[in-house]
Structure formats: structure tokens, C-alpha cells
BALOBA-1460 file (C-alpha; in Angstrom, 3 decimals):
// residues 78
<rec num="1" residu="m" x="131.347" y="37.522" z="94.689"/>
<rec num="2" residu="p" x="133.389" y="38.894" z="91.763"/>
<rec num="3" residu="s" x="135.673" y="41.766" z="92.450"/>
<rec num="4" residu="i" x="137.288" y="44.489" z="90.440"/>
<rec num="5" residu="e" x="140.618" y="46.122" z="90.946"/>
<rec num="6" residu="p" x="140.358" y="49.813" z="90.105"/>
<rec num="7" residu="k" x="143.674" y="51.536" z="89.629"/>
<rec num="8" residu="v" x="144.246" y="54.463" z="91.921"/>
<rec num="9" residu="k" x="145.557" y="57.436" z="89.963"/>
<rec num="10" residu="n" x="149.152" y="58.357" z="90.788"/>
<rec num="11" residu="s" x="149.486" y="55.483" z="93.221"/>
<rec num="12" residu="a" x="151.654" y="52.380" z="93.392"/>
<rec num="13" residu="y" x="148.856" y="50.159" z="94.704"/>
<rec num="14" residu="t" x="145.393" y="49.038" z="93.687"/>
<rec num="15" residu="k" x="142.348" y="48.645" z="95.897"/>
<rec num="16" residu="q" x="140.139" y="45.550" z="95.587"/>
<rec num="17" residu="r" x="136.372" y="46.059" z="95.803"/>
<rec num="18" residu="a" x="133.451" y="43.653" z="95.304"/>
<rec num="19" residu="l" x="130.637" y="44.443" z="92.891"/>
<rec num="20" residu="s" x="127.225" y="45.074" z="94.415"/>
<rec num="21" residu="n" x="124.200" y="42.948" z="93.555"/>
<rec num="22" residu="v" x="122.842" y="45.810" z="91.441"/>
<rec num="23" residu="q" x="126.093" y="46.074" z="89.497"/>
<rec num="24" residu="m" x="126.051" y="42.322" z="88.849"/>
<rec num="25" residu="e" x="122.472" y="42.417" z="87.531"/>
<rec num="26" residu="l" x="123.251" y="45.395" z="85.310"/>
<rec num="27" residu="i" x="126.255" y="43.580" z="83.871"/>
<rec num="28" residu="k" x="123.952" y="40.674" z="82.970"/>
<rec num="29" residu="l" x="121.524" y="43.139" z="81.394"/>
<rec num="30" residu="y" x="124.292" y="44.694" z="79.278"/>
<rec num="31" residu="s" x="124.490" y="41.492" z="77.250"/>
<rec num="32" residu="t" x="120.869" y="42.045" z="76.145"/>
<rec num="33" residu="n" x="120.546" y="44.200" z="73.066"/>
<rec num="34" residu="l" x="117.335" y="46.174" z="73.633"/>
<rec num="35" residu="d" x="115.764" y="48.240" z="70.905"/>
<rec num="36" residu="y" x="115.048" y="51.905" z="71.634"/>
<rec num="37" residu="n" x="111.453" y="51.357" z="72.798"/>
<rec num="38" residu="e" x="112.464" y="48.540" z="75.142"/>
<rec num="39" residu="l" x="115.247" y="50.682" z="76.560"/>
<rec num="40" residu="m" x="112.823" y="53.537" z="77.207"/>
<rec num="41" residu="e" x="110.421" y="51.093" z="78.856"/>
<rec num="42" residu="l" x="113.198" y="49.808" z="81.113"/>
<rec num="43" residu="k" x="114.217" y="53.347" z="82.059"/>
<rec num="44" residu="s" x="110.593" y="54.174" z="82.831"/>
<rec num="45" residu="l" x="110.256" y="51.098" z="85.049"/>
<rec num="46" residu="l" x="113.364" y="52.081" z="86.999"/>
<rec num="47" residu="v" x="112.170" y="55.665" z="87.422"/>
<rec num="48" residu="d" x="108.739" y="54.473" z="88.574"/>
<rec num="49" residu="h" x="110.276" y="52.010" z="91.034"/>
<rec num="50" residu="f" x="112.578" y="54.520" z="92.699"/>
<rec num="51" residu="s" x="110.052" y="57.372" z="92.690"/>
<rec num="52" residu="q" x="107.429" y="55.166" z="94.385"/>
<rec num="53" residu="k" x="110.008" y="54.086" z="96.943"/>
<rec num="54" residu="a" x="110.869" y="57.726" z="97.692"/>
<rec num="55" residu="i" x="107.186" y="58.676" z="97.974"/>
<rec num="56" residu="r" x="106.505" y="55.811" z="100.411"/>
<rec num="57" residu="e" x="109.451" y="56.881" z="102.564"/>
<rec num="58" residu="a" x="108.357" y="60.534" z="102.541"/>
<rec num="59" residu="d" x="104.796" y="59.538" z="103.461"/>
<rec num="60" residu="s" x="106.135" y="57.430" z="106.320"/>
<rec num="61" residu="i" x="108.184" y="60.344" z="107.677"/>
<rec num="62" residu="w" x="105.196" y="62.703" z="107.421"/>
<rec num="63" residu="r" x="103.022" y="60.235" z="109.362"/>
<rec num="64" residu="k" x="105.671" y="59.713" z="112.058"/>
<rec num="65" residu="k" x="106.147" y="63.455" z="112.496"/>
<rec num="66" residu="e" x="102.396" y="64.093" z="112.265"/>
<rec num="67" residu="m" x="102.863" y="66.543" z="109.405"/>
<rec num="68" residu="s" x="100.017" y="67.749" z="107.192"/>
<rec num="69" residu="a" x="99.194" y="70.048" z="104.302"/>
<rec num="70" residu="q" x="99.033" y="72.818" z="106.907"/>
<rec num="71" residu="t" x="102.669" y="72.075" z="107.798"/>
<rec num="72" residu="m" x="103.629" y="72.667" z="104.162"/>
<rec num="73" residu="d" x="101.597" y="75.895" z="104.023"/>
<rec num="74" residu="d" x="103.327" y="77.096" z="107.189"/>
<rec num="75" residu="w" x="106.750" y="76.344" z="105.667"/>
<rec num="76" residu="l" x="105.859" y="78.183" z="102.473"/>
<rec num="77" residu="n" x="104.799" y="81.251" z="104.447"/>
<rec num="78" residu="e" x="107.888" y="81.452" z="106.672"/>
């Protein structure tokens, strides 16, 4: 896996760190010159992906803790 060597400010040494798989894919994507509409589409896809992931996780937690709309109403009225 490729690594980068970021310089530590005001320090005599550098720290070596590997790039994540996401960073590697984004670097590959950087070589693609997207027009504005394609860029907006890509941003929308990323937002949709991560928002759906967050919603699924929240739903899972609510089910595990047996929470309901009444739980939310109770919280709002505390």
C-alpha cells in the first residue's frame, strides 16, 4: 500500500502513514475531469450513500432499544 510522509510542524522527524482505500480511490478519481453536472451527480450519490447508511444504523439502534415515535414525543416533552 502506498504511503505518504507528512512533515510534522516544528519537528525534526516525519511520520509515515499509509493511505486508506478511500483515499486511493479518490486519488484515481482526481485524474477524471468531470463537468459541473457530473460533479454534482457524484456529490449527490455520495450524500445519498452515507445518509442511507446513517438511517439504517439509526433504525437498527431504535429496534434494538425498542424505541418508538412515543419515545421521541417523550424526549421532546422533557
